[in-house]
C-alpha positions as CSV (number, residue, x, y, z in Angstrom):
1,M,0.2,0.6,-0.3
2,R,2.8,2.5,1.0
3,K,4.5,2.0,-2.6
4,L,1.3,2.4,-4.7
5,F,1.3,6.0,-2.6
6,L,4.6,6.6,-3.3
7,F,3.6,6.0,-6.9
8,I,1.4,8.0,-7.0
9,A,2.6,11.1,-5.8
10,L,5.6,10.8,-7.6
11,F,3.1,10.6,-10.9
12,L,1.1,13.5,-9.5
13,V,4.2,15.9,-9.0
14,L,5.4,15.0,-12.5
15,V,2.1,15.8,-14.1
16,S,2.2,18.7,-12.2
17,C,5.4,19.5,-13.6
18,Q,4.6,19.6,-17.0
19,E,3.2,23.1,-19.3
20,S,0.4,23.1,-21.1
21,L,-0.1,24.0,-24.7
22,E,-0.7,27.4,-23.5
23,Q,2.4,27.8,-21.5
24,R,4.1,26.1,-23.8
25,A,3.2,28.5,-27.1
26,Q,4.0,31.6,-24.5
27,R,7.2,31.3,-23.2
28,T,8.5,29.8,-26.9
29,L,7.7,32.7,-28.4
30,H,8.7,34.8,-25.7
31,E,12.5,33.0,-26.0
32,Y,12.8,33.4,-30.4
33,S,11.7,37.2,-29.5
34,E,14.6,37.2,-26.6
35,K,16.8,35.5,-28.7
36,N,15.9,36.2,-32.8
37,C,14.3,39.5,-33.1
38,P,14.7,41.6,-34.6
39,Q,15.0,39.3,-38.0
40,Q,15.8,39.9,-41.9
41,I,12.9,38.1,-43.3
42,G,14.1,39.0,-46.8
43,E,15.4,42.6,-48.1
44,N,12.1,44.4,-47.5
45,I,10.3,43.0,-44.3
46,V,11.5,42.6,-40.4
47,L,10.2,40.0,-37.8
48,D,10.2,42.6,-34.5
49,S,8.5,40.5,-32.3
50,C,6.0,37.4,-31.7
51,A,3.9,36.6,-28.4
52,F,1.5,34.2,-27.3
53,E,-2.4,35.6,-26.5
54,M,-3.6,33.2,-24.2
55,D,-7.4,34.7,-24.2
56,T,-7.3,33.7,-28.3
57,H,-5.4,31.3,-28.6
58,T,-3.5,32.9,-30.9
59,L,-0.2,33.4,-32.0
60,H,0.8,36.9,-33.2
61,Y,4.0,38.1,-35.2
62,Y,4.6,41.5,-36.1
63,Y,6.2,42.4,-38.7
64,R,8.2,45.7,-40.2
65,F,7.7,46.8,-44.0
66,M,10.7,48.6,-45.2
67,G,12.2,50.7,-48.5
68,V,9.4,49.5,-51.4
69,M,6.8,47.4,-49.2
70,D,6.6,50.5,-47.1
71,N,3.6,52.0,-48.9
72,D,0.1,52.6,-48.6
73,S,-0.5,50.5,-51.8
74,I,0.0,47.1,-49.9
75,T,-3.6,47.9,-49.1
76,G,-5.0,47.6,-52.0
77,K,-3.0,43.9,-52.1
78,A,-4.9,42.5,-49.0
79,E,-6.5,39.3,-50.8
80,A,-3.1,38.2,-52.4
81,M,-1.6,39.7,-49.6
82,R,-3.7,37.2,-47.4
83,K,-2.8,34.0,-49.4
84,L,0.9,34.4,-49.4
85,V,0.5,34.7,-45.3
86,L,-1.4,31.7,-46.3
87,D,0.0,29.7,-48.1
88,A,3.3,30.0,-46.0
89,M,1.5,29.6,-42.7
90,R,0.2,26.2,-44.2
91,N,3.8,24.8,-45.0
92,E,5.1,26.0,-41.9
93,T,6.1,22.5,-39.7
94,S,7.6,24.3,-36.4
95,T,4.2,25.8,-35.8
96,R,2.5,21.6,-36.3
97,V,1.4,21.2,-33.3
98,F,-0.9,24.8,-32.5
99,K,-2.0,24.1,-35.7
100,E,-3.7,20.4,-34.6
101,A,-5.1,21.8,-30.9
102,G,-7.0,24.4,-33.6
103,Y,-4.7,28.0,-32.4
104,S,-5.2,30.8,-35.1
105,F,-1.9,32.9,-36.4
106,K,-2.7,37.0,-36.4
107,Y,0.2,38.6,-38.1
108,T,0.7,42.3,-38.3
109,Y,2.8,44.6,-40.5
110,Y,3.8,47.7,-39.7
111,S,5.3,50.7,-41.5
112,Q,8.8,51.6,-40.8
113,K,9.2,55.4,-41.9
114,N,5.4,56.5,-40.4
115,V,5.4,54.3,-36.9
116,G,2.7,53.0,-35.5
117,K,1.1,52.8,-38.7
118,V,-0.3,49.2,-39.5
119,L,0.0,48.2,-43.3
120,F,-1.4,45.1,-43.6
121,E,-3.0,42.4,-40.6
122,T,-4.8,39.0,-40.9
123,T,-5.6,36.8,-38.5
124,I,-5.7,32.6,-39.5
125,T,-8.4,30.7,-37.7
126,K,-8.3,26.5,-37.9
127,A,-10.8,27.1,-41.1
128,D,-8.6,29.1,-42.9
129,Y,-5.4,26.7,-42.5
130,E,-7.3,23.3,-43.1
């Protein structure tokens, strides 16, 4: 009986030490931002940071457009931009566990020359990437 009690106690301790998927998402994105951002993605795009929005289960990526991409004409191409983002997100393997859990992905692109101005923003939900 004593061995059973010790086994159950050890099991409960081990289970309580594991992080939830939400905690994992929050930790992973925070660590990635701290170590890698800002990160040049292309000639005119920089990944500034990423964060997890716990209340909506959304992985949020913040980008900055520079140079020829940094203008209002991008808003007229919103559908084409969304398709590019969706295609890239579907092919991304590092987020597979979050896709399997049905999490959303939000992408916000800011202007470098007009600080704080959002040039493009989209949210990709499970219905979009399945």
